[in-house]
KOLLOVO-168883 format. One record per residue (C-alpha): y, x, z; residue in three letters. Coordinates in steps of 0.25 Angstrom, whole numbers, plus 5000, padded with zeros to 4 digits. Each point is the difference from the previous one (the first is absolute). Last residue first. Layout:
# residues N
YXZALA/...
# end
This chain:
# residues 311
545657265209GLY/500149855003ASP/501450025005GLN/500450084988LYS/499549894991GLY/500849895008GLY/501350094999ALA/499850014985THR/499849854999VAL/501249975009LEU/500950094991SER/499549944987SER/500149865005VAL/501550035004ALA/500450074987ARG/499349894992ARG/500749895008VAL/501350074999PHE/500050014985VAL/499549864998ALA/501149945009ALA/501050094993MET/499749944987HIS/500049865005ARG/501450025007ARG/500550064987TYR/499549884992GLU/500749915010ALA/501350064998THR/500750085011ALA/501149995010ARG/500949894995VAL/498849914998ASP/498849994991SER/498849935007ILE/498750055006PRO/498749915000HIS/498850085005ILE/498549984999TYR/499750034985LEU/500950115001ASN/499150085009ILE/498850014991ALA/500350114990GLN/500550095012ALA/498849965009ALA/499050044989LEU/500750134998GLU/499950045014ALA/498649955002LEU/499550104990ALA/500150105011PRO/498749955006THR/499649905011PHE/499149914992PRO/500649864997GLN/500049875009ALA/501150065008ASN/500950014988LEU/499949864996LEU/500149945014GLU/501250085003GLU/500749964987LEU/499749865003ALA/500550015015PHE/501450064996LEU/500849975012ARG/501449964995LEU/501450015005PRO/500749874996THR/500749954987PRO/499150104992ALA/500050154997ALA/501150055010ALA/499050045010ALA/498550034998VAL/498750005008ALA/498750074998PHE/498750025009ARG/498850084995PHE/498750005007GLN/499350145002LYS/499449955013ALA/500950095008ALA/501249934994ASN/500850034987LEU/501449955001ARG/501149984989ALA/501449965002ALA/500849984987LEU/501549984999GLY/500849964987ILE/501550004997ILE/500150025015SER/501449995006LEU/500750135001ASP/500250115011HIS/499450144996GLY/500050024985LYS/500749904992LEU/499549894991ARG/498849985008GLY/498550024999GLN/499150005012LYS/498650055003LEU/499349975013TYR/498850075005LEU/498749995007GLY/498850085003GLY/498550025003VAL/500149905011ASP/499550045013THR/498650015006VAL/499850025015ASN/498650065002THR/499249955011MET/499450105010GLY/500549935012THR/501150105003ALA/500649984987SER/499750084987THR/501350014991ALA/500149944986GLY/500450064987THR/498550044996ALA/499549865005GLY/499949954986THR/499050104996ALA/499650075013GLY/499649925012THR/499649855002ALA/500049945014GLY/501349924997THR/501349985006ALA/501149964990ASP/501450055000THR/501049934991THR/500349915012ASP/500549864997PRO/501549994997LEU/500849905009PHE/501449964996VAL/501149965009GLY/500849895008GLN/500449924988LEU/500849885005LEU/499849854998GLU/501049895002ASP/500349984985ARG/498650014996GLU/499550134994LEU/499249984987VAL/500850094991HIS/501150014989GLN/501050114995LYS/499349994987VAL/498849915001GLY/498949955010THR/499850125008PHE/499250005013PHE/498549984995ASP/499850154997GLN/500550035013LEU/498949935007PRO/500749915010ILE/499749995015ARG/500649895009ARG/500749995013SER/500549895009GLY/500949874998ARG/501250085005GLN/499850094989SER/499250134996VAL/499550074988VAL/499050114999GLU/499850054986LEU/498750054995VAL/499950134992GLY/498850034992GLU/500350154998TYR/500249984985VAL/501049895003LEU/500850085010LEU/500050114989PRO/500649904990PRO/501049945010VAL/500750125004LEU/500850024987ASP/500649864999ALA/500249994985ALA/499649854999PRO/501049985011SER/499549915012ALA/501250035009ASN/498949975011CYS/499250124997ILE/501050114999ASN/500849945012GLY/498750005008GLY/499850154997VAL/501450035004THR/501250074993ALA/500950075009ARG/499550155001ASN/499449974986ARG/501549984995LEU/500450145005GLN/498850064993TYR/500249934987SER/499449894994ALA/498449985001LEU/499450134996VAL/499450055013ARG/499649865004ALA/499149994988ALA/499350135003ALA/499849965014ALA/499449874996LEU/499150074990ALA/499550105011PRO/499549905009PHE/499050085009TYR/500750135001GLN/501449974996ARG/500149885008VAL/499450065012VAL/500950124999ASP/501349915000ALA/501150064991GLU/500049904989ALA/499749885009LEU/501150045009ARG/501050024989ASN/499849854996VAL/500549955013CYS/499149915008VAL/500649875002ALA/498849924995ALA/499150075010GLY/498950084993ILE/498649995006SER/499050104995LEU/498549985000GLY/498849965009GLN/499050125000GLY/501150095005PRO/501249935006THR/501350034993TYR/501349945005THR/501450004994LEU/500849915010ALA/501449964996THR/499849854999LEU/499549975014GLU/501150095005LYS/501149914995LEU/501250084997GLY/500049984984LYS/500049855002ILE/501449964997ASP/500149854997ILE/501149954990VAL/500449865001LEU/500749904991ALA/499650084988PRO/500950024988GLN/499150084989VAL/500450064987GLN/501450015006LYS/500150144994ARG/500350065014ARG/498849925006LEU/499050044989ALA/500450155003VAL/499849985015LEU/498649934998LEU/499450104991ASP/500250135008THR/500149925013GLY/498950075007GLY/499649885008SER/500949894999LEU/499349864998ILE/500849894993LYS/500149865004VAL/500449884992GLU/500349875008ARG/499149935009GLU/500050115011LYS/499249975013GLU/498750064994ALA/500550134996LEU/500850025013CYS/498749975007GLN/499250104991VAL/501050115005ALA/500049965014HIS/498450015001THR/500150144993LEU/500950055011THR/501450055001ILE/500649914989PRO/501350054993LYS/500649874994ALA/501250004991TYR/500749874995GLU/500650004986PHE/501350014993ASN/500150054986THR/500150154998LEU/501350064994MET/
# end
């Protein structure tokens, strides 16, 4: 049995934030419901009000603007990310993470905003959103603000959203860079009408280890990206109290010559920058081992792709 609560289904974003502002007692947001409904049944949460936002058109848009980037509404379901051509082409690590989040049926319900705001250390979408420099767009009756995703999480299941704020979406800057250079890093791009070359990332990927194949929480998850300037970006899930962007590892590798030796250097160094725990799903030692395996595999793949691009 569920405990009693009020239910609101606003028809506009303005109405939604008004509902948030007017309620002094605990409020929960219903988007996909894959986490909230379980918590309600288990009485882990007992809100006074549940606000259903999944029908808000402002939150269900998925829009790519060349030269600017990708806007993802908070209520966009995960399967839309996995299947969208622009995501697979320009943000492949995000598409890869979406494909391995839970099961197909759950991905039809689970939303981008829910995966972020649940603030799980093991959230699959967050590492790729971090390596693509994601910025959150947050609204309330007081106005709007933008929060770099790397500054959003404060601990396990904790974040910086105020009680009256709602996540509207996340913005990813474009991975295509217009430049006058041709050849070399421009090998993956297409020439525009102005004669400029649109240079895209060398590549991106997401590697996940779970206890079961198909639909399990991450034991460890690693997003890796190599941009057009041959600069690495890394982020991990389930390796600390929050998802982590590995700035120090990036700085270490990006200061070295671009050679296959980077893969082993990354594998040796990554455990300096993560803080895994032992729990019912895996030991800290196993998480450390798999983090090294994944970063070695990711860097080797991206270095090979970068070398082929130069050739």
